[in-house]
N, C-alpha and C positions, 0 to 999 in steps of 0.2 A: 456096763462100767469098764470091764476089762479091755474093751476095744478102744478106749481113750488112750492116746499116745502109744500106739502099738510099737513093738520092737522093730527097729530098722527104719523108723520114720521120724521126721523132725517133730520134736515135742512142742506142745502149745506154749506160746510165750505168755507171761503174766506181768502185769504192771502192779507191783507191790510197793510197800512203804517201809522205810527204815524206822528204827525207834524214834528218831528225831523228825519223822514225817517227810523225809525226802523221797521222791519217786525213784524206783529201782526196777528196771526191766531184767527179767531173768536172762534174756538174750545178751545183756551187756556183760555178763560174766565171760572172762576171756581164757579160762583154763583149758588145757588140752582135754581134761575130763572134768565133769561137773557133777556134784552130788547134791540132790535136792532131798532134804529131810523134812517132811511134813509132820508136825506134832501138835499136841495140845498139853498145856501144863496141868490140866485136870485129869489126864490119862496116866494111870499107874504104870502101864506097860511103857509109855513114852519116858516116864521118869527113870525106868530101869534101863532103857535103851540109850538115853542121852549120854551117860558116861562112856559107853562103848563107842558112840559116834565121836565123842571128843578124842578118844584114843586114836581112832582112825584118822581124824583131822590132823592130830599131832604127827602121825606117822607119814601121811601122804601129802600134806600141804607143800612140802619141799619139792614135790615132783610135779608141780604145775597142775594140781588137782584143786579145784575151787569148790567150796562148800557153802550152801545156803540152807539155813534152818528156818523153816517157814511155819510160824505159829498160826494155826487155823482158828483159834478162838477170838473172842472179842473183848476180853477183859483187859482193860488198860493197865492193870497191875503187872501184866507181862513185862512192860517196859522196865519196871523196878527190878523184877526178878532177873532179867538178863543183864542189867547194869551191875548187879552184884556178882554175876558169874563170869562175864566177859570171856567167852570161849575163843574169840578171834575170827570166827566165820561170819558170813553175812547173816545178820538177824533181820528177818523180814516178817511182815504181816499185812493183812487187809481187813481192818476193823469194820469197814463199810461193805465188804464183800462185793466191791465194784469190779474186781479182776476176773470174776467168773471161774475161780479156781475149782469150785465144787462141780461145775459143769464140764471143765476141761480135764480134770484129773480124778482118778479113782481114790476118793478120800473118805469112803464110807468107814473104813477102819484105819486108825493111826496107831502107831507110826507107819508112815508110808515113805519108802526110800526109793529114789530113782537114780540111776547112773546114766549120764549123757556124755556124748563125745563133744569135741570142740565146736561142732556144727549144730549142736542141740539135738542130735539124733539119739533116740532112746536105745540104750544098750541093755538095760535091765530095769525092772520095776517091781515093786512090792517084794523087795528082798529084805533080808535081815542083815545086821552088821557083819556077821561072819561071812556071808556070801559076798557082801560088798568088798570086804578085805581081800577075799580070794580073787574076785574079778579085777580089782585094782592091781594086785600083784601080777595077774596074767597080762592085762593090757599094758602095764608099765614094764613088763619083762623082768619082774622081780621074782617070778616063780621058778626060775631055772635051778635053784638050789634045793627044791623040795623033793627031788627024786630019791 
């Protein structure tokens, strides 16, 4: 599983759907950096991580960092849940599992967080929000004041 989307290599593309059922390719994201946050609404750890991911989104979206929150479940109630929260990032899912995301990504445990560059090369994977924030600071040159 860990060999999927290895560091330094282009990440597998996925054709997912938006809440209103429009097609969305991950490769269509145009940010200098891209964050993929795979989660499930039935996961207690995901529920604890989501507010931290929202804080990271709020901090870094002004720096051309694009975020996609990818729901891995199949419960259509998810649409209602996200319509109430409206985080501002790309909300995506694959209710029919046609994208092959489970074959292309290590999603045995969620949440799963990936950091990609603008060319969809994997910079980091299976990281937590704290590590994501440190990496974004580093790549964006915002860590100079930490010494």
